[in-house]
C-alpha positions as CSV (number, residue, x, y, z in Angstrom):
1,M,0.3,-0.4,0.1
2,K,1.4,3.8,-0.7
3,I,0.1,6.2,0.6
4,T,1.0,9.7,-1.1
5,Q,-0.3,13.0,0.7
6,L,-1.1,15.7,-2.0
7,R,-2.7,18.4,0.0
8,N,-5.2,18.2,2.9
9,A,-7.3,15.8,3.0
10,T,-6.2,14.7,-0.6
11,I,-4.8,12.1,-0.5
12,V,-4.1,9.2,-3.1
13,L,-3.9,5.1,-2.4
14,E,-2.0,2.5,-4.9
15,F,-2.6,-1.6,-4.2
16,T,-3.4,-4.4,-6.2
17,A,-7.0,-5.7,-6.6
18,Q,-7.8,-8.9,-8.2
19,G,-4.6,-8.0,-9.7
20,A,-4.7,-4.7,-11.1
21,P,-3.3,-1.6,-10.3
22,V,-5.9,0.4,-8.5
23,A,-5.0,4.3,-7.3
24,L,-7.6,5.7,-5.0
25,L,-7.6,9.4,-5.2
26,V,-9.4,10.3,-1.7
27,D,-11.6,13.9,-1.6
28,P,-9.8,15.6,-4.4
29,M,-9.5,19.2,-4.1
30,L,-7.7,20.7,-7.0
31,S,-7.8,24.3,-7.1
32,R,-4.9,26.6,-7.5
33,Q,-3.8,28.6,-4.3
34,G,-6.3,31.3,-3.7
35,G,-8.8,29.8,-5.6
36,L,-11.1,29.4,-3.1
37,P,-13.2,31.6,-0.5
38,T,-11.3,31.8,3.0
39,L,-13.6,30.0,5.9
40,R,-12.4,32.8,8.4
41,Y,-14.0,36.1,8.8
42,L,-12.1,38.0,11.4
43,G,-9.1,39.1,12.9
44,G,-5.6,38.9,10.8
45,T,-5.8,35.1,9.7
46,R,-8.2,35.5,6.7
47,R,-7.0,33.8,3.3
48,R,-8.3,32.5,0.0
49,N,-7.9,29.1,0.3
50,P,-6.4,26.7,-0.3
51,I,-3.3,28.8,1.0
52,V,-0.7,26.6,-0.6
53,E,0.0,25.2,-4.0
54,L,-0.8,21.5,-5.0
55,P,3.0,20.3,-5.3
56,E,4.8,18.8,-7.9
57,V,4.2,15.8,-8.1
58,A,0.4,16.1,-8.3
59,D,0.2,15.8,-12.3
60,A,2.0,12.3,-11.8
61,V,0.1,10.8,-8.9
62,L,-3.1,12.1,-10.6
63,G,-2.5,11.1,-14.2
64,R,-2.6,7.3,-11.9
65,V,-5.7,7.9,-10.4
66,T,-8.5,4.7,-11.0
67,H,-11.0,5.4,-8.6
68,A,-11.9,8.2,-6.1
69,L,-13.3,7.8,-2.7
70,I,-15.8,10.5,-1.2
71,T,-16.0,11.3,2.4
72,H,-18.1,14.1,1.9
73,C,-18.9,16.9,0.1
74,Q,-22.3,18.9,0.8
75,R,-23.1,22.1,2.3
76,G,-20.0,24.0,1.4
77,H,-17.7,21.2,1.9
78,F,-15.3,22.6,-1.2
79,D,-11.8,21.6,0.5
80,H,-13.2,17.7,0.1
81,L,-14.7,18.2,-3.5
82,D,-14.1,21.6,-5.3
83,R,-15.2,22.8,-8.9
84,A,-11.4,22.0,-9.8
85,G,-11.6,17.8,-8.5
86,K,-15.5,17.7,-10.2
87,Q,-14.2,18.7,-13.9
88,F,-11.4,15.6,-12.9
89,L,-13.7,13.5,-12.1
90,R,-16.0,14.5,-14.6
91,G,-13.3,14.5,-17.8
92,R,-11.9,10.6,-16.9
93,G,-15.1,9.6,-16.2
94,T,-13.4,8.1,-12.9
95,P,-16.0,6.0,-10.4
96,V,-16.3,7.8,-7.9
97,V,-17.4,5.2,-4.6
98,C,-19.4,7.4,-2.2
99,M,-22.0,7.3,0.8
100,P,-25.7,6.4,0.0
101,R,-26.6,10.2,0.8
102,D,-24.1,11.9,-1.9
103,A,-24.6,10.1,-4.4
104,D,-27.5,12.3,-6.5
105,Y,-25.3,15.3,-5.1
106,L,-22.5,13.7,-7.0
107,A,-24.9,12.1,-9.8
108,T,-26.6,15.1,-11.0
109,R,-22.6,17.3,-11.9
110,G,-21.9,14.3,-14.1
111,L,-19.8,12.1,-11.9
112,V,-20.3,8.8,-12.4
113,A,-21.0,8.1,-8.8
114,Q,-21.0,4.5,-7.0
115,P,-23.0,4.3,-3.6
116,L,-22.2,1.9,-1.0
117,V,-25.0,0.2,0.5
118,G,-25.3,1.4,4.2
119,T,-22.8,1.4,6.9
120,G,-22.0,-2.3,7.2
121,R,-18.6,-4.3,6.4
122,Q,-19.2,-4.9,2.3
123,P,-17.5,-6.2,-0.5
124,F,-15.1,-2.9,-1.8
125,L,-13.2,-3.8,-5.8
126,G,-14.3,-7.3,-6.1
127,S,-11.9,-9.0,-3.0
128,G,-11.5,-6.8,-0.2
129,H,-14.0,-4.7,1.9
130,I,-15.1,-1.1,3.0
131,T,-16.1,-0.2,6.5
132,P,-18.0,2.7,6.5
133,I,-17.1,4.5,9.5
134,A,-19.7,7.5,10.5
135,C,-17.5,11.1,11.2
136,L,-18.7,14.3,13.9
137,H,-17.5,16.8,12.3
138,G,-17.9,19.9,15.1
139,R,-20.3,19.3,18.3
140,G,-22.8,21.9,19.7
141,W,-24.2,24.1,17.6
142,V,-21.6,24.2,14.9
143,G,-21.9,20.7,14.1
144,R,-25.2,20.9,13.5
145,L,-25.0,23.5,11.0
146,M,-21.8,21.0,9.5
147,E,-22.2,17.8,7.0
148,H,-20.5,15.1,9.4
149,G,-20.1,12.6,6.3
150,H,-18.2,8.9,7.1
151,G,-14.7,8.0,7.2
152,Y,-13.9,4.0,5.8
153,L,-11.7,1.3,6.5
154,I,-10.5,-0.6,3.5
155,E,-9.4,-4.0,3.6
156,M,-8.0,-5.6,0.8
157,P,-6.3,-9.3,0.7
158,G,-2.2,-8.4,0.8
159,E,-1.6,-5.2,1.6
160,P,-2.6,-3.3,5.5
161,S,-5.9,-2.4,6.5
162,V,-6.1,1.4,6.6
163,Y,-8.5,3.5,7.8
164,I,-8.9,7.7,6.4
165,A,-11.0,9.0,9.2
166,G,-12.5,11.9,6.7
167,D,-13.5,15.1,8.7
168,T,-14.7,14.7,12.6
169,V,-13.5,14.6,16.4
170,L,-12.6,12.4,18.2
171,T,-15.6,10.8,18.9
172,P,-16.6,7.5,20.7
173,E,-16.9,5.9,17.0
174,V,-13.4,6.8,16.4
175,R,-11.8,5.5,19.6
176,D,-13.9,2.1,18.6
177,C,-12.0,1.4,14.9
178,L,-9.1,2.1,16.3
179,T,-8.9,-0.4,19.1
180,R,-11.2,-3.1,18.1
181,L,-11.0,-3.1,14.1
182,R,-6.9,-2.3,14.6
183,P,-6.1,-0.6,11.3
184,E,-3.0,-1.1,10.4
185,V,-2.4,2.1,9.3
186,A,-4.8,5.4,10.5
187,V,-5.4,9.0,8.6
188,L,-6.5,11.3,10.6
189,P,-7.3,15.0,10.2
190,A,-5.1,16.5,12.7
191,G,-5.9,20.7,11.3
192,G,-7.9,21.9,14.9
193,A,-10.1,23.2,12.4
194,R,-12.6,26.3,13.7
195,F,-14.2,29.4,12.6
196,D,-14.5,32.4,14.1
197,L,-16.6,31.2,16.7
198,G,-17.4,27.9,17.7
199,G,-15.0,25.5,18.8
200,E,-12.9,23.1,17.0
201,I,-14.3,20.8,14.1
202,L,-11.3,18.3,13.9
203,M,-9.1,16.8,15.7
204,D,-6.4,19.0,16.9
205,G,-2.4,17.5,18.0
206,K,-3.8,16.3,21.5
207,D,-5.9,14.3,19.8
208,M,-3.9,13.0,17.4
209,I,-1.1,11.6,20.2
210,E,-4.4,10.0,21.8
211,A,-4.8,8.6,18.8
212,C,-1.2,7.6,19.3
213,T,-1.7,5.8,22.0
214,L,-5.2,3.9,20.4
215,A,-4.0,2.4,17.7
216,P,-2.0,-0.4,17.0
217,G,0.1,0.6,13.5
218,M,0.3,4.0,12.1
219,V,-1.0,6.6,12.1
220,V,-0.8,9.4,9.6
221,A,-1.3,13.0,10.2
222,N,-3.4,15.0,7.3
223,H,-5.5,18.2,6.7
224,L,-2.2,20.5,7.6
225,E,-1.3,23.5,6.4
226,A,-3.4,23.8,3.6
227,L,-6.8,26.2,5.0
228,D,-7.0,29.5,6.6
229,H,-8.4,27.5,9.7
230,C,-6.5,25.3,10.3
231,P,-3.6,26.4,13.0
232,T,-1.9,23.0,13.9
233,T,1.3,23.1,12.1
234,R,3.4,20.4,11.2
235,S,6.2,21.8,13.3
236,G,3.7,22.3,16.8
237,L,2.5,18.8,15.9
238,A,6.2,16.4,15.3
239,A,7.4,18.4,18.9
240,L,3.7,17.5,20.3
241,A,4.6,13.7,19.6
242,A,8.6,14.3,20.4
243,D,7.1,15.1,24.5
244,A,4.9,12.2,23.9
245,G,7.6,9.5,22.9
246,V,5.4,8.9,19.9
247,Q,8.0,9.9,17.9
248,E,7.6,7.0,15.1
249,R,4.2,6.0,15.5
250,L,3.5,9.0,13.6
251,W,4.1,9.8,10.1
252,I,2.8,13.9,9.6
253,P,3.8,13.9,5.5
254,E,5.1,16.6,3.4
255,D,2.4,17.5,0.4
256,G,4.0,15.1,-2.2
257,E,5.2,12.9,0.2
258,S,4.9,9.6,-0.2
259,R,5.2,6.0,2.1
260,V,5.1,2.5,1.4
261,F,2.9,0.6,4.0
């Protein structure tokens, strides 16, 4: 299993399914730097998003894409599927795996939606399995405004199991996935995102350290340094991990960086 961090929540998983290569694109935000609106409206941190360009390797990695996977995409969540991402998927006729809630939304935009069947463990790409895991994209009143979506546990024969959390805070469902389903790799959103008002809508550095103590394998931090409402930095997270003694179990990739598991 090869995982490439492109930017924010956009990653590509490369593996083999039934003898054929698969490159699974997750939550494509492909706009140029500054091509999307700000997510902050007060104070001095307001900037148009994304605040960085895609890495140089993006074209080569995207050129290998065979399938896509969406965690959530409605109610303004352009950071998981923006106009450029839709154009990319539509132009290639890429099969887009999604939850049933998102199928009509994607199909009306010309995408080849392939909805999963409910929330249980189910077949995936012929020889594997996928299990949706509910997300909680913020608590309290701010949570009622959000699209919560699902993460996914992906199990393919001969490959390490991978949990892609989607946008979520650290919930009992996330803890259960890490401790009971025991993914060998867990990709978690570490940005600590929050709007001008209300609490955090993503895991932060403290949550990531707890996740490292719960997860049996490697934890991968994403959703970092790409949006103006995500204050967690790679260096700050690395320092927390070193203080907690979990730095060997936490991968904090730079945009464009890959690792084989």
